[in-house]
mmCIF file of the N, C-alpha and C atoms, coordinates in Angstrom:
data_MODEL
# 
_entry.id   MODEL 
# 
loop_
_atom_site.group_PDB 
_atom_site.id 
_atom_site.type_symbol 
_atom_site.label_atom_id 
_atom_site.label_alt_id 
_atom_site.label_comp_id 
_atom_site.label_asym_id 
_atom_site.label_entity_id 
_atom_site.label_seq_id 
_atom_site.pdbx_PDB_ins_code 
_atom_site.Cartn_x 
_atom_site.Cartn_y 
_atom_site.Cartn_z 
_atom_site.occupancy 
_atom_site.B_iso_or_equiv 
_atom_site.pdbx_formal_charge 
_atom_site.auth_seq_id 
_atom_site.auth_comp_id 
_atom_site.auth_asym_id 
_atom_site.auth_atom_id 
_atom_site.pdbx_PDB_model_num 
ATOM 1   N N  . MET A 1 1  ? 5.500   -9.829  0.037   1.00 0.00 ? 1  MET A N  1 
ATOM 2   C CA . MET A 1 1  ? 4.902   -9.142  -1.079  1.00 0.00 ? 1  MET A CA 1 
ATOM 3   C C  . MET A 1 1  ? 3.908   -8.083  -0.600  1.00 0.00 ? 1  MET A C  1 
ATOM 4   N N  . HIS A 1 2  ? 3.326   -8.329  0.582   1.00 0.00 ? 2  HIS A N  1 
ATOM 5   C CA . HIS A 1 2  ? 2.387   -7.341  1.112   1.00 0.00 ? 2  HIS A CA 1 
ATOM 6   C C  . HIS A 1 2  ? 3.075   -6.000  1.309   1.00 0.00 ? 2  HIS A C  1 
ATOM 7   N N  . LEU A 1 3  ? 4.324   -6.035  1.721   1.00 0.00 ? 3  LEU A N  1 
ATOM 8   C CA . LEU A 1 3  ? 5.083   -4.800  1.916   1.00 0.00 ? 3  LEU A CA 1 
ATOM 9   C C  . LEU A 1 3  ? 5.243   -4.048  0.596   1.00 0.00 ? 3  LEU A C  1 
ATOM 10  N N  . TYR A 1 4  ? 5.565   -4.765  -0.478  1.00 0.00 ? 4  TYR A N  1 
ATOM 11  C CA . TYR A 1 4  ? 5.678   -4.125  -1.789  1.00 0.00 ? 4  TYR A CA 1 
ATOM 12  C C  . TYR A 1 4  ? 4.349   -3.499  -2.203  1.00 0.00 ? 4  TYR A C  1 
ATOM 13  N N  . TRP A 1 5  ? 3.252   -4.240  -2.004  1.00 0.00 ? 5  TRP A N  1 
ATOM 14  C CA . TRP A 1 5  ? 1.938   -3.728  -2.384  1.00 0.00 ? 5  TRP A CA 1 
ATOM 15  C C  . TRP A 1 5  ? 1.609   -2.454  -1.601  1.00 0.00 ? 5  TRP A C  1 
ATOM 16  N N  . LYS A 1 6  ? 1.898   -2.465  -0.319  1.00 0.00 ? 6  LYS A N  1 
ATOM 17  C CA . LYS A 1 6  ? 1.608   -1.299  0.525   1.00 0.00 ? 6  LYS A CA 1 
ATOM 18  C C  . LYS A 1 6  ? 2.428   -0.093  0.076   1.00 0.00 ? 6  LYS A C  1 
ATOM 19  N N  . ILE A 1 7  ? 3.698   -0.306  -0.243  1.00 0.00 ? 7  ILE A N  1 
ATOM 20  C CA . ILE A 1 7  ? 4.553   0.785   -0.718  1.00 0.00 ? 7  ILE A CA 1 
ATOM 21  C C  . ILE A 1 7  ? 4.036   1.313   -2.043  1.00 0.00 ? 7  ILE A C  1 
ATOM 22  N N  . PHE A 1 8  ? 3.642   0.414   -2.956  1.00 0.00 ? 8  PHE A N  1 
ATOM 23  C CA . PHE A 1 8  ? 3.112   0.843   -4.250  1.00 0.00 ? 8  PHE A CA 1 
ATOM 24  C C  . PHE A 1 8  ? 1.848   1.677   -4.073  1.00 0.00 ? 8  PHE A C  1 
ATOM 25  N N  . GLU A 1 9  ? 0.976   1.273   -3.150  1.00 0.00 ? 9  GLU A N  1 
ATOM 26  C CA . GLU A 1 9  ? -0.257  2.021   -2.914  1.00 0.00 ? 9  GLU A CA 1 
ATOM 27  C C  . GLU A 1 9  ? 0.046   3.418   -2.367  1.00 0.00 ? 9  GLU A C  1 
ATOM 28  N N  . GLU A 1 10 ? 1.004   3.518   -1.472  1.00 0.00 ? 10 GLU A N  1 
ATOM 29  C CA . GLU A 1 10 ? 1.364   4.827   -0.926  1.00 0.00 ? 10 GLU A CA 1 
ATOM 30  C C  . GLU A 1 10 ? 2.007   5.709   -1.987  1.00 0.00 ? 10 GLU A C  1 
ATOM 31  N N  . LEU A 1 11 ? 2.807   5.114   -2.865  1.00 0.00 ? 11 LEU A N  1 
ATOM 32  C CA . LEU A 1 11 ? 3.418   5.887   -3.946  1.00 0.00 ? 11 LEU A CA 1 
ATOM 33  C C  . LEU A 1 11 ? 2.376   6.356   -4.951  1.00 0.00 ? 11 LEU A C  1 
ATOM 34  N N  . LYS A 1 12 ? 1.325   5.561   -5.172  1.00 0.00 ? 12 LYS A N  1 
ATOM 35  C CA . LYS A 1 12 ? 0.251   5.981   -6.081  1.00 0.00 ? 12 LYS A CA 1 
ATOM 36  C C  . LYS A 1 12 ? -0.433  7.240   -5.560  1.00 0.00 ? 12 LYS A C  1 
ATOM 37  N N  . ILE A 1 13 ? -0.590  7.324   -4.242  1.00 0.00 ? 13 ILE A N  1 
ATOM 38  C CA . ILE A 1 13 ? -1.203  8.513   -3.643  1.00 0.00 ? 13 ILE A CA 1 
ATOM 39  C C  . ILE A 1 13 ? -0.349  9.741   -3.932  1.00 0.00 ? 13 ILE A C  1 
ATOM 40  N N  . LEU A 1 14 ? 0.962   9.560   -3.962  1.00 0.00 ? 14 LEU A N  1 
ATOM 41  C CA . LEU A 1 14 ? 1.888   10.663  -4.233  1.00 0.00 ? 14 LEU A CA 1 
ATOM 42  C C  . LEU A 1 14 ? 2.061   10.932  -5.723  1.00 0.00 ? 14 LEU A C  1 
ATOM 43  N N  . GLY A 1 15 ? 1.425   10.114  -6.567  1.00 0.00 ? 15 GLY A N  1 
ATOM 44  C CA . GLY A 1 15 ? 1.529   10.312  -8.005  1.00 0.00 ? 15 GLY A CA 1 
ATOM 45  C C  . GLY A 1 15 ? 2.702   9.602   -8.646  1.00 0.00 ? 15 GLY A C  1 
ATOM 46  N N  . GLU A 1 16 ? 3.347   8.708   -7.924  1.00 0.00 ? 16 GLU A N  1 
ATOM 47  C CA . GLU A 1 16 ? 4.480   7.944   -8.451  1.00 0.00 ? 16 GLU A CA 1 
ATOM 48  C C  . GLU A 1 16 ? 4.004   6.536   -8.806  1.00 0.00 ? 16 GLU A C  1 
ATOM 49  N N  . TYR A 1 17 ? 4.503   6.010   -9.915  1.00 0.00 ? 17 TYR A N  1 
ATOM 50  C CA . TYR A 1 17 ? 4.125   4.673   -10.344 1.00 0.00 ? 17 TYR A CA 1 
ATOM 51  C C  . TYR A 1 17 ? 5.388   3.853   -10.586 1.00 0.00 ? 17 TYR A C  1 
ATOM 52  N N  . PRO A 1 18 ? 5.800   3.052   -9.593  1.00 0.00 ? 18 PRO A N  1 
ATOM 53  C CA . PRO A 1 18 ? 7.038   2.271   -9.728  1.00 0.00 ? 18 PRO A CA 1 
ATOM 54  C C  . PRO A 1 18 ? 6.877   1.139   -10.743 1.00 0.00 ? 18 PRO A C  1 
ATOM 55  N N  . VAL A 1 19 ? 7.989   0.727   -11.313 1.00 0.00 ? 19 VAL A N  1 
ATOM 56  C CA . VAL A 1 19 ? 8.014   -0.361  -12.290 1.00 0.00 ? 19 VAL A CA 1 
ATOM 57  C C  . VAL A 1 19 ? 8.985   -1.426  -11.789 1.00 0.00 ? 19 VAL A C  1 
ATOM 58  N N  . LEU A 1 20 ? 8.512   -2.656  -11.742 1.00 0.00 ? 20 LEU A N  1 
ATOM 59  C CA . LEU A 1 20 ? 9.382   -3.768  -11.355 1.00 0.00 ? 20 LEU A CA 1 
ATOM 60  C C  . LEU A 1 20 ? 10.169  -4.218  -12.579 1.00 0.00 ? 20 LEU A C  1 
ATOM 61  N N  . LEU A 1 21 ? 11.492  -4.218  -12.483 1.00 0.00 ? 21 LEU A N  1 
ATOM 62  C CA . LEU A 1 21 ? 12.333  -4.607  -13.608 1.00 0.00 ? 21 LEU A CA 1 
ATOM 63  C C  . LEU A 1 21 ? 12.845  -6.039  -13.494 1.00 0.00 ? 21 LEU A C  1 
ATOM 64  N N  . ASP A 1 22 ? 12.966  -6.548  -12.282 1.00 0.00 ? 22 ASP A N  1 
ATOM 65  C CA . ASP A 1 22 ? 13.458  -7.907  -12.070 1.00 0.00 ? 22 ASP A CA 1 
ATOM 66  C C  . ASP A 1 22 ? 12.355  -8.906  -12.449 1.00 0.00 ? 22 ASP A C  1 
ATOM 67  N N  . PRO A 1 23 ? 12.594  -9.787  -13.435 1.00 0.00 ? 23 PRO A N  1 
ATOM 68  C CA . PRO A 1 23 ? 11.545  -10.712 -13.883 1.00 0.00 ? 23 PRO A CA 1 
ATOM 69  C C  . PRO A 1 23 ? 11.030  -11.644 -12.786 1.00 0.00 ? 23 PRO A C  1 
ATOM 70  N N  . SER A 1 24 ? 11.910  -12.126 -11.927 1.00 0.00 ? 24 SER A N  1 
ATOM 71  C CA . SER A 1 24 ? 11.454  -13.040 -10.875 1.00 0.00 ? 24 SER A CA 1 
ATOM 72  C C  . SER A 1 24 ? 10.600  -12.305 -9.845  1.00 0.00 ? 24 SER A C  1 
ATOM 73  N N  . LEU A 1 25 ? 10.984  -11.087 -9.502  1.00 0.00 ? 25 LEU A N  1 
ATOM 74  C CA . LEU A 1 25 ? 10.191  -10.294 -8.566  1.00 0.00 ? 25 LEU A CA 1 
ATOM 75  C C  . LEU A 1 25 ? 8.840   -9.942  -9.177  1.00 0.00 ? 25 LEU A C  1 
ATOM 76  N N  . LYS A 1 26 ? 8.846   -9.597  -10.449 1.00 0.00 ? 26 LYS A N  1 
ATOM 77  C CA . LYS A 1 26 ? 7.602   -9.275  -11.148 1.00 0.00 ? 26 LYS A CA 1 
ATOM 78  C C  . LYS A 1 26 ? 6.665   -10.489 -11.167 1.00 0.00 ? 26 LYS A C  1 
ATOM 79  N N  . ARG A 1 27 ? 7.219   -11.670 -11.425 1.00 0.00 ? 27 ARG A N  1 
ATOM 80  C CA . ARG A 1 27 ? 6.426   -12.900 -11.478 1.00 0.00 ? 27 ARG A CA 1 
ATOM 81  C C  . ARG A 1 27 ? 5.851   -13.224 -10.097 1.00 0.00 ? 27 ARG A C  1 
ATOM 82  N N  . CYS A 1 28 ? 6.673   -13.109 -9.065  1.00 0.00 ? 28 CYS A N  1 
ATOM 83  C CA . CYS A 1 28 ? 6.206   -13.387 -7.698  1.00 0.00 ? 28 CYS A CA 1 
ATOM 84  C C  . CYS A 1 28 ? 5.133   -12.394 -7.264  1.00 0.00 ? 28 CYS A C  1 
ATOM 85  N N  . PHE A 1 29 ? 5.325   -11.126 -7.611  1.00 0.00 ? 29 PHE A N  1 
ATOM 86  C CA . PHE A 1 29 ? 4.348   -10.106 -7.233  1.00 0.00 ? 29 PHE A CA 1 
ATOM 87  C C  . PHE A 1 29 ? 3.023   -10.354 -7.955  1.00 0.00 ? 29 PHE A C  1 
ATOM 88  N N  . LYS A 1 30 ? 3.092   -10.712 -9.234  1.00 0.00 ? 30 LYS A N  1 
ATOM 89  C CA . LYS A 1 30 ? 1.871   -11.005 -9.996  1.00 0.00 ? 30 LYS A CA 1 
ATOM 90  C C  . LYS A 1 30 ? 1.147   -12.204 -9.395  1.00 0.00 ? 30 LYS A C  1 
ATOM 91  N N  . HIS A 1 31 ? 1.885   -13.253 -9.042  1.00 0.00 ? 31 HIS A N  1 
ATOM 92  C CA . HIS A 1 31 ? 1.280   -14.437 -8.427  1.00 0.00 ? 31 HIS A CA 1 
ATOM 93  C C  . HIS A 1 31 ? 0.646   -14.074 -7.083  1.00 0.00 ? 31 HIS A C  1 
ATOM 94  N N  . TRP A 1 32 ? 1.326   -13.266 -6.292  1.00 0.00 ? 32 TRP A N  1 
ATOM 95  C CA . TRP A 1 32 ? 0.793   -12.857 -4.992  1.00 0.00 ? 32 TRP A CA 1 
ATOM 96  C C  . TRP A 1 32 ? -0.483  -12.037 -5.171  1.00 0.00 ? 32 TRP A C  1 
ATOM 97  N N  . MET A 1 33 ? -0.473  -11.131 -6.169  1.00 0.00 ? 33 MET A N  1 
ATOM 98  C CA . MET A 1 33 ? -1.661  -10.305 -6.427  1.00 0.00 ? 33 MET A CA 1 
ATOM 99  C C  . MET A 1 33 ? -2.845  -11.175 -6.849  1.00 0.00 ? 33 MET A C  1 
ATOM 100 N N  . GLU A 1 34 ? -2.606  -12.159 -7.703  1.00 0.00 ? 34 GLU A N  1 
ATOM 101 C CA . GLU A 1 34 ? -3.688  -13.043 -8.143  1.00 0.00 ? 34 GLU A CA 1 
ATOM 102 C C  . GLU A 1 34 ? -4.212  -13.888 -6.987  1.00 0.00 ? 34 GLU A C  1 
ATOM 103 N N  . THR A 1 35 ? -3.326  -14.322 -6.115  1.00 0.00 ? 35 THR A N  1 
ATOM 104 C CA . THR A 1 35 ? -3.727  -15.148 -4.980  1.00 0.00 ? 35 THR A CA 1 
ATOM 105 C C  . THR A 1 35 ? -4.540  -14.353 -3.965  1.00 0.00 ? 35 THR A C  1 
ATOM 106 N N  . HIS A 1 36 ? -4.195  -13.101 -3.757  1.00 0.00 ? 36 HIS A N  1 
ATOM 107 C CA . HIS A 1 36 ? -4.831  -12.278 -2.724  1.00 0.00 ? 36 HIS A CA 1 
ATOM 108 C C  . HIS A 1 36 ? -5.752  -11.202 -3.294  1.00 0.00 ? 36 HIS A C  1 
ATOM 109 N N  . GLN A 1 37 ? -6.249  -11.389 -4.505  1.00 0.00 ? 37 GLN A N  1 
ATOM 110 C CA . GLN A 1 37 ? -7.033  -10.334 -5.140  1.00 0.00 ? 37 GLN A CA 1 
ATOM 111 C C  . GLN A 1 37 ? -8.306  -9.984  -4.367  1.00 0.00 ? 37 GLN A C  1 
ATOM 112 N N  . TYR A 1 38 ? -8.959  -10.954 -3.754  1.00 0.00 ? 38 TYR A N  1 
ATOM 113 C CA . TYR A 1 38 ? -10.192 -10.661 -3.027  1.00 0.00 ? 38 TYR A CA 1 
ATOM 114 C C  . TYR A 1 38 ? -9.905  -9.883  -1.744  1.00 0.00 ? 38 TYR A C  1 
ATOM 115 N N  . SER A 1 39 ? -8.852  -10.230 -1.053  1.00 0.00 ? 39 SER A N  1 
ATOM 116 C CA . SER A 1 39 ? -8.479  -9.499  0.162   1.00 0.00 ? 39 SER A CA 1 
ATOM 117 C C  . SER A 1 39 ? -8.075  -8.071  -0.164  1.00 0.00 ? 39 SER A C  1 
ATOM 118 N N  . LEU A 1 40 ? -7.341  -7.891  -1.263  1.00 0.00 ? 40 LEU A N  1 
ATOM 119 C CA . LEU A 1 40 ? -6.913  -6.552  -1.660  1.00 0.00 ? 40 LEU A CA 1 
ATOM 120 C C  . LEU A 1 40 ? -8.101  -5.698  -2.063  1.00 0.00 ? 40 LEU A C  1 
ATOM 121 N N  . THR A 1 41 ? -9.070  -6.302  -2.737  1.00 0.00 ? 41 THR A N  1 
ATOM 122 C CA . THR A 1 41 ? -10.268 -5.569  -3.134  1.00 0.00 ? 41 THR A CA 1 
ATOM 123 C C  . THR A 1 41 ? -11.035 -5.106  -1.906  1.00 0.00 ? 41 THR A C  1 
ATOM 124 N N  . MET A 1 42 ? -11.166 -5.978  -0.913  1.00 0.00 ? 42 MET A N  1 
ATOM 125 C CA . MET A 1 42 ? -11.871 -5.591  0.308   1.00 0.00 ? 42 MET A CA 1 
ATOM 126 C C  . MET A 1 42 ? -11.121 -4.483  1.037   1.00 0.00 ? 42 MET A C  1 
ATOM 127 N N  . ALA A 1 43 ? -9.805  -4.552  1.079   1.00 0.00 ? 43 ALA A N  1 
ATOM 128 C CA . ALA A 1 43 ? -9.013  -3.524  1.762   1.00 0.00 ? 43 ALA A CA 1 
ATOM 129 C C  . ALA A 1 43 ? -9.164  -2.178  1.068   1.00 0.00 ? 43 ALA A C  1 
ATOM 130 N N  . GLU A 1 44 ? -9.231  -2.169  -0.261  1.00 0.00 ? 44 GLU A N  1 
ATOM 131 C CA . GLU A 1 44 ? -9.375  -0.913  -0.991  1.00 0.00 ? 44 GLU A CA 1 
ATOM 132 C C  . GLU A 1 44 ? -10.781 -0.348  -0.851  1.00 0.00 ? 44 GLU A C  1 
ATOM 133 N N  . GLN A 1 45 ? -11.794 -1.199  -0.734  1.00 0.00 ? 45 GLN A N  1 
ATOM 134 C CA . GLN A 1 45 ? -13.172 -0.734  -0.630  1.00 0.00 ? 45 GLN A CA 1 
ATOM 135 C C  . GLN A 1 45 ? -13.493 -0.192  0.752   1.00 0.00 ? 45 GLN A C  1 
ATOM 136 N N  . ARG A 1 46 ? -12.744 -0.591  1.758   1.00 0.00 ? 46 ARG A N  1 
ATOM 137 C CA . ARG A 1 46 ? -13.006 -0.122  3.121   1.00 0.00 ? 46 ARG A CA 1 
ATOM 138 C C  . ARG A 1 46 ? -12.506 1.291   3.345   1.00 0.00 ? 46 ARG A C  1 
ATOM 139 N N  . HIS A 1 47 ? -11.693 1.810   2.449   1.00 0.00 ? 47 HIS A N  1 
ATOM 140 C CA . HIS A 1 47 ? -11.143 3.166   2.544   1.00 0.00 ? 47 HIS A CA 1 
ATOM 141 C C  . HIS A 1 47 ? -10.464 3.403   3.890   1.00 0.00 ? 47 HIS A C  1 
ATOM 142 N N  . ILE A 1 48 ? -9.598  2.496   4.249   1.00 0.00 ? 48 ILE A N  1 
ATOM 143 C CA . ILE A 1 48 ? -8.839  2.631   5.486   1.00 0.00 ? 48 ILE A CA 1 
ATOM 144 C C  . ILE A 1 48 ? -7.743  3.667   5.254   1.00 0.00 ? 48 ILE A C  1 
ATOM 145 N N  . PRO A 1 49 ? -7.651  4.700   6.101   1.00 0.00 ? 49 PRO A N  1 
ATOM 146 C CA . PRO A 1 49 ? -6.590  5.690   5.897   1.00 0.00 ? 49 PRO A CA 1 
ATOM 147 C C  . PRO A 1 49 ? -5.213  5.065   6.080   1.00 0.00 ? 49 PRO A C  1 
ATOM 148 N N  . MET A 1 50 ? -4.260  5.538   5.299   1.00 0.00 ? 50 MET A N  1 
ATOM 149 C CA . MET A 1 50 ? -2.905  5.004   5.382   1.00 0.00 ? 50 MET A CA 1 
ATOM 150 C C  . MET A 1 50 ? -2.258  5.317   6.731   1.00 0.00 ? 50 MET A C  1 
ATOM 151 N N  . PHE A 1 51 ? -2.522  6.504   7.254   1.00 0.00 ? 51 PHE A N  1 
ATOM 152 C CA . PHE A 1 51 ? -1.934  6.934   8.514   1.00 0.00 ? 51 PHE A CA 1 
ATOM 153 C C  . PHE A 1 51 ? -3.051  7.397   9.437   1.00 0.00 ? 51 PHE A C  1 
ATOM 154 N N  . PRO A 1 52 ? -2.916  7.170   10.740  1.00 0.00 ? 52 PRO A N  1 
ATOM 155 C CA . PRO A 1 52 ? -3.951  7.651   11.652  1.00 0.00 ? 52 PRO A CA 1 
ATOM 156 C C  . PRO A 1 52 ? -3.973  9.176   11.693  1.00 0.00 ? 52 PRO A C  1 
ATOM 157 N N  . ALA A 1 53 ? -5.107  9.710   12.056  1.00 0.00 ? 53 ALA A N  1 
ATOM 158 C CA . ALA A 1 53 ? -5.231  11.160  12.175  1.00 0.00 ? 53 ALA A CA 1 
ATOM 159 C C  . ALA A 1 53 ? -4.277  11.659  13.257  1.00 0.00 ? 53 ALA A C  1 
ATOM 160 N N  . PRO A 1 54 ? -3.717  12.866  13.106  1.00 0.00 ? 54 PRO A N  1 
ATOM 161 C CA . PRO A 1 54 ? -2.757  13.372  14.098  1.00 0.00 ? 54 PRO A CA 1 
ATOM 162 C C  . PRO A 1 54 ? -3.318  13.428  15.512  1.00 0.00 ? 54 PRO A C  1 
ATOM 163 N N  . GLU A 1 55 ? -4.612  13.673  15.645  1.00 0.00 ? 55 GLU A N  1 
ATOM 164 C CA . GLU A 1 55 ? -5.207  13.775  16.974  1.00 0.00 ? 55 GLU A CA 1 
ATOM 165 C C  . GLU A 1 55 ? -5.819  12.446  17.421  1.00 0.00 ? 55 GLU A C  1 
ATOM 166 N N  . ALA A 1 56 ? -5.472  11.369  16.770  1.00 0.00 ? 56 ALA A N  1 
ATOM 167 C CA . ALA A 1 56 ? -6.104  10.084  17.057  1.00 0.00 ? 56 ALA A CA 1 
ATOM 168 C C  . ALA A 1 56 ? -5.862  9.613   18.487  1.00 0.00 ? 56 ALA A C  1 
ATOM 169 N N  . PHE A 1 57 ? -4.710  9.919   19.046  1.00 0.00 ? 57 PHE A N  1 
ATOM 170 C CA . PHE A 1 57 ? -4.386  9.451   20.387  1.00 0.00 ? 57 PHE A CA 1 
ATOM 171 C C  . PHE A 1 57 ? -4.390  10.587  21.407  1.00 0.00 ? 57 PHE A C  1 
ATOM 172 N N  . GLY A 1 58 ? -5.023  11.699  21.047  1.00 0.00 ? 58 GLY A N  1 
ATOM 173 C CA . GLY A 1 58 ? -5.100  12.821  21.962  1.00 0.00 ? 58 GLY A CA 1 
ATOM 174 C C  . GLY A 1 58 ? -3.846  13.666  21.999  1.00 0.00 ? 58 GLY A C  1 
ATOM 175 N N  . VAL A 1 59 ? -2.909  13.406  21.106  1.00 0.00 ? 59 VAL A N  1 
ATOM 176 C CA . VAL A 1 59 ? -1.656  14.149  21.065  1.00 0.00 ? 59 VAL A CA 1 
ATOM 177 C C  . VAL A 1 59 ? -1.489  14.709  19.662  1.00 0.00 ? 59 VAL A C  1 
ATOM 178 N N  . THR A 1 60 ? -1.250  16.024  19.568  1.00 0.00 ? 60 THR A N  1 
ATOM 179 C CA . THR A 1 60 ? -0.999  16.602  18.253  1.00 0.00 ? 60 THR A CA 1 
ATOM 180 C C  . THR A 1 60 ? 0.459   16.385  17.890  1.00 0.00 ? 60 THR A C  1 
ATOM 181 N N  . LEU A 1 61 ? 0.696   16.066  16.647  1.00 0.00 ? 61 LEU A N  1 
ATOM 182 C CA . LEU A 1 61 ? 2.054   15.786  16.202  1.00 0.00 ? 61 LEU A CA 1 
ATOM 183 C C  . LEU A 1 61 ? 2.824   17.068  15.938  1.00 0.00 ? 61 LEU A C  1 
ATOM 184 N N  . SER A 1 62 ? 4.090   17.049  16.248  1.00 0.00 ? 62 SER A N  1 
ATOM 185 C CA . SER A 1 62 ? 4.968   18.174  15.980  1.00 0.00 ? 62 SER A CA 1 
ATOM 186 C C  . SER A 1 62 ? 5.509   18.063  14.566  1.00 0.00 ? 62 SER A C  1 
ATOM 187 N N  . LEU A 1 63 ? 5.753   19.187  13.913  1.00 0.00 ? 63 LEU A N  1 
ATOM 188 C CA . LEU A 1 63 ? 6.311   19.184  12.573  1.00 0.00 ? 63 LEU A CA 1 
ATOM 189 C C  . LEU A 1 63 ? 7.831   19.119  12.591  1.00 0.00 ? 63 LEU A C  1 
ATOM 190 N N  . ASN A 1 64 ? 8.435   19.052  13.766  1.00 0.00 ? 64 ASN A N  1 
ATOM 191 C CA . ASN A 1 64 ? 9.901   19.009  13.862  1.00 0.00 ? 64 ASN A CA 1 
ATOM 192 C C  . ASN A 1 64 ? 10.412  17.636  13.614  1.00 0.00 ? 64 ASN A C  1 
# 
């Protein structure tokens, strides 16, 4: 479920808001969110960038 949450967060940055249509997946995701709500809140408050800076390892990334 963490993978789904991470994908949803990245899509929110792009302005996309996915909708879960499968009832069992929706139920499992809701249960996972309720179980891990404190960890998710801490992760969002730390403002961790989704991707490292291009110069983070001393190498500039190519656009190719």
